[in-house]
C-alpha positions as CSV (number, residue, x, y, z in Angstrom):
1,M,78.2,85.7,118.8
2,A,81.1,85.5,117.2
3,E,80.0,82.9,114.9
4,R,77.2,85.5,114.4
5,L,79.8,88.2,114.5
6,R,81.5,86.5,111.6
7,T,79.0,85.6,109.2
8,R,77.8,89.6,109.6
9,L,81.1,90.0,108.6
10,L,81.4,87.6,105.4
11,R,77.6,88.9,104.0
12,V,79.2,92.9,104.7
13,L,82.4,92.1,102.9
14,G,81.2,90.2,100.3
15,T,78.6,92.8,99.4
16,L,81.2,95.3,99.0
17,S,83.6,93.0,97.4
18,G,80.7,92.7,94.6
19,V,80.5,97.5,94.7
20,L,84.0,97.4,95.0
21,L,85.4,95.2,92.1
22,A,82.9,98.2,90.2
23,V,84.5,101.3,91.1
24,S,85.3,102.7,93.6
25,L,86.0,101.5,97.0
26,G,84.4,102.0,99.9
27,G,82.9,101.1,103.1
28,A,82.0,97.1,104.9
29,A,83.3,94.8,101.7
30,L,85.6,95.4,99.2
31,G,86.7,94.0,95.9
32,V,88.8,96.1,94.1
33,S,90.7,96.2,91.2
34,A,94.1,98.0,90.4
35,A,96.2,100.5,89.0
36,G,99.6,101.0,88.1
37,G,101.8,102.6,89.8
38,S,102.1,105.0,87.8
39,G,99.2,104.6,84.5
40,S,97.8,101.0,84.3
41,A,95.7,99.0,85.3
42,A,97.0,95.7,86.0
43,S,95.3,92.5,84.6
44,S,94.4,89.2,86.4
45,G,92.4,86.2,85.3
46,P,89.7,86.8,82.7
47,V,90.3,91.1,83.4
48,S,92.1,92.2,80.1
49,S,96.4,93.0,80.3
50,G,95.6,96.8,78.7
51,S,94.6,98.0,82.4
52,A,94.9,101.7,83.4
53,S,97.1,103.2,80.5
54,G,93.1,102.1,79.0
55,A,91.2,102.9,82.4
56,G,89.0,106.7,83.0
57,R,89.6,108.5,85.6
58,H,85.9,109.0,87.6
59,E,83.8,110.1,89.8
60,T,80.7,109.3,91.5
61,T,77.6,111.3,92.6
62,G,76.5,110.2,96.3
63,T,79.7,108.0,98.6
64,A,79.5,104.9,95.6
65,S,83.8,104.9,94.8
66,D,86.2,102.7,92.4
67,A,86.6,99.8,94.3
68,V,83.3,99.0,95.5
69,R,79.9,99.9,94.5
70,P,78.8,98.8,92.1
71,A,78.4,100.2,88.2
72,S,74.4,101.9,88.7
73,H,76.4,103.9,91.7
74,V,78.9,105.6,89.1
75,A,78.7,108.5,86.7
76,G,80.7,111.3,85.0
77,H,83.9,109.5,84.5
78,R,86.1,110.5,82.2
79,A,89.1,109.0,80.3
80,H,92.6,109.6,80.6
81,V,95.2,107.2,79.1
82,P,98.5,107.0,81.9
83,S,101.8,105.7,81.2
84,P,102.5,101.3,81.9
85,A,103.2,100.6,85.4
86,T,104.1,97.2,85.4
87,P,100.5,95.3,87.2
88,A,99.6,92.7,89.7
89,T,100.1,88.6,89.4
90,S,97.3,87.8,87.8
91,A,95.3,85.1,89.5
92,T,91.9,83.9,89.4
93,A,89.4,83.1,92.4
94,G,89.8,79.5,92.1
95,T,94.1,80.6,92.8
96,P,94.1,81.1,97.0
97,V,96.8,83.2,98.2
98,V,98.9,81.4,100.7
99,T,100.3,84.1,103.3
100,S,102.8,83.7,105.8
101,A,102.9,83.3,109.9
102,T,101.8,86.6,111.2
103,R,104.0,88.0,114.1
104,P,102.0,88.2,117.8
105,A,98.4,90.0,117.2
106,L,98.3,93.3,119.0
107,V,95.5,94.4,121.1
108,R,93.1,96.3,119.1
109,S,93.6,100.2,118.6
110,T,92.3,102.5,116.0
111,P,94.6,103.0,113.0
112,I,94.9,106.7,111.5
113,Q,98.1,106.3,108.6
114,L,98.8,104.0,106.1
115,A,102.3,104.2,103.9
116,V,104.2,101.7,101.8
117,P,107.4,103.3,101.6
118,S,108.3,101.8,98.1
119,I,105.7,103.8,95.9
120,G,106.0,106.6,98.7
121,L,102.8,106.4,99.3
122,T,101.0,108.3,102.6
123,A,97.3,108.4,103.2
124,P,95.5,109.1,106.3
125,L,93.1,106.2,107.1
126,L,89.3,107.9,107.8
127,G,86.7,104.8,109.4
128,L,84.0,103.6,107.7
129,G,80.4,102.4,108.1
130,M,77.6,101.9,106.4
131,D,75.3,105.0,105.3
132,G,71.4,104.6,105.6
133,R,70.6,102.6,103.1
134,G,72.8,99.6,104.6
135,E,76.1,100.1,101.8
136,P,78.8,101.0,102.6
137,E,80.3,104.4,103.0
138,L,82.9,105.6,100.4
139,P,86.3,108.3,101.2
140,P,85.2,111.2,98.8
141,F,86.7,112.0,95.7
142,S,87.3,115.5,97.3
143,Q,90.5,113.8,99.1
144,P,91.7,111.6,96.5
145,R,95.0,110.2,98.1
146,T,93.2,109.6,102.2
147,A,92.2,105.9,101.6
148,G,89.4,103.8,103.5
149,W,89.0,101.3,107.0
150,L,86.4,99.4,107.0
151,R,84.8,99.1,110.9
152,D,83.4,96.2,110.7
153,S,86.6,94.3,109.6
154,A,89.5,94.0,112.0
155,T,92.0,96.5,112.8
156,P,95.2,96.3,111.3
157,G,98.1,94.9,113.6
158,A,94.6,93.3,115.2
159,A,93.8,89.4,114.7
160,G,91.1,88.8,111.9
161,T,91.5,90.3,108.6
162,A,92.0,94.0,108.6
163,V,90.3,95.5,104.9
164,L,91.0,99.2,103.9
165,V,90.3,100.9,100.3
166,G,90.1,103.7,98.0
167,H,90.6,105.3,95.3
168,V,92.4,104.4,92.3
169,D,91.6,107.8,90.1
170,T,88.9,110.1,89.6
171,R,87.9,112.9,87.1
172,S,92.1,115.0,88.3
173,G,93.8,112.4,88.2
174,P,95.0,109.4,89.8
175,A,93.9,108.8,94.0
176,V,95.6,107.6,96.0
177,F,95.8,103.7,94.9
178,W,97.1,104.2,91.7
179,G,100.5,102.5,92.3
180,L,98.9,99.4,94.1
181,S,99.3,96.7,91.6
182,T,103.4,97.9,91.4
183,V,104.2,97.2,94.9
184,K,106.7,93.5,95.0
185,P,106.5,90.9,97.5
186,G,108.1,91.1,100.6
187,A,107.9,94.8,100.6
188,S,106.5,96.7,104.0
189,V,103.6,98.2,104.5
190,E,103.0,100.0,108.0
191,V,99.7,101.3,109.8
192,A,99.7,104.4,112.2
193,R,97.7,103.4,115.7
194,L,95.1,105.4,117.6
195,D,98.1,104.5,120.6
196,G,101.0,105.8,119.5
197,S,102.2,102.2,118.1
198,T,103.1,100.9,113.6
199,A,101.5,97.9,113.2
200,L,104.4,96.3,110.3
201,F,103.5,94.0,107.5
202,Q,104.5,92.6,105.3
203,V,103.2,91.7,101.5
204,D,102.8,88.1,100.2
205,A,100.9,88.6,97.4
206,V,99.0,91.6,95.0
207,R,96.8,90.1,92.6
208,A,94.5,91.0,90.0
209,F,90.8,89.1,90.0
210,D,87.8,90.3,87.2
211,K,85.4,91.2,89.6
212,A,83.0,88.7,88.4
213,A,84.3,86.2,89.6
214,F,86.3,88.0,93.3
215,P,87.1,85.7,95.6
216,A,85.2,87.1,99.1
217,T,86.2,84.2,100.8
218,Q,89.3,84.2,100.0
219,V,90.1,87.6,100.7
220,Y,87.2,89.0,103.4
221,A,87.0,85.3,106.1
222,P,88.9,86.3,109.5
223,A,91.1,85.1,110.1
224,R,92.8,84.3,114.2
225,D,96.7,85.6,113.4
226,A,96.9,89.5,112.2
227,Q,96.4,89.7,107.9
228,L,95.7,93.4,106.0
229,R,93.7,93.5,103.3
230,I,94.1,96.3,100.5
231,V,91.6,96.7,97.7
232,T,91.1,99.2,95.0
233,C,90.4,98.7,91.8
234,G,91.8,97.8,88.6
235,G,91.7,95.4,84.9
236,T,90.0,97.8,82.5
237,F,87.8,101.0,82.4
238,D,84.4,100.1,80.2
239,R,83.9,103.2,79.5
240,A,80.0,101.6,77.8
241,R,78.9,101.0,81.8
242,R,81.7,103.9,83.5
243,E,82.9,100.8,85.8
244,Y,86.3,98.8,85.7
245,T,86.5,95.3,84.4
246,G,88.2,94.4,88.0
247,N,89.8,95.5,91.2
248,V,93.4,94.4,92.5
249,V,94.4,93.5,95.9
250,L,97.1,93.4,97.8
251,F,97.4,90.3,100.7
252,A,100.1,90.3,103.9
253,H,100.6,89.6,107.7
254,L,102.4,91.2,111.1
255,S,105.8,91.3,110.6
256,G,106.4,93.5,113.9
257,A,105.6,96.5,115.5
258,R,107.0,99.8,116.5
259,Q,106.3,102.2,120.0
260,G,105.7,105.4,119.7
């Protein structure tokens, strides 16, 4: 049973990463692109360093997302030129991220709010599943400051790999993960949970990947301890295809917990 669930999760995540890489964020598997905190998307490997400074705000019809869905699901992007920001560390699919050993895992509990103090980010979390077509759900573009938790992944703080996704921007401007690429290793990430506890994570790395070489296994593979991944869009914005060229992924491990 455990092996069957693990295989299903990897399959879903793999599908999602291909989708996410293209446009926004989604439901079960994410590919992420990064846009800078004050403005530019991160560059990585084959992703050009122009990043969000040449990115385009976008909006989709249906449930497509910057982090999760393919270009075929995206429509209505509009270009903007934000101020530059520090890009995420470049990486290639063959460069594994080394994560630190975590504290003992917490019991499973639904996440309700995300906070990244170093970039002033606080956002509610939606539980995301799959739609009637078997595709990942995405946070609505009408709620650009809301992030999502993939219910097929671990709950943040519990043993396993928890995956959070969100938009980098929309037609109206920067969205919840606009500043994700500027987060530094060692920074803290906090996830408030339904049981009243807050799972505390320490950032190991923030990497940008070209969508054509997104390392789905490295990003989404199950873990014995409590790991966290945050995925969004990144790279440059391809105006012809109406999608970002890559994804930004934050890697973090559980460092503690707070009650109340």
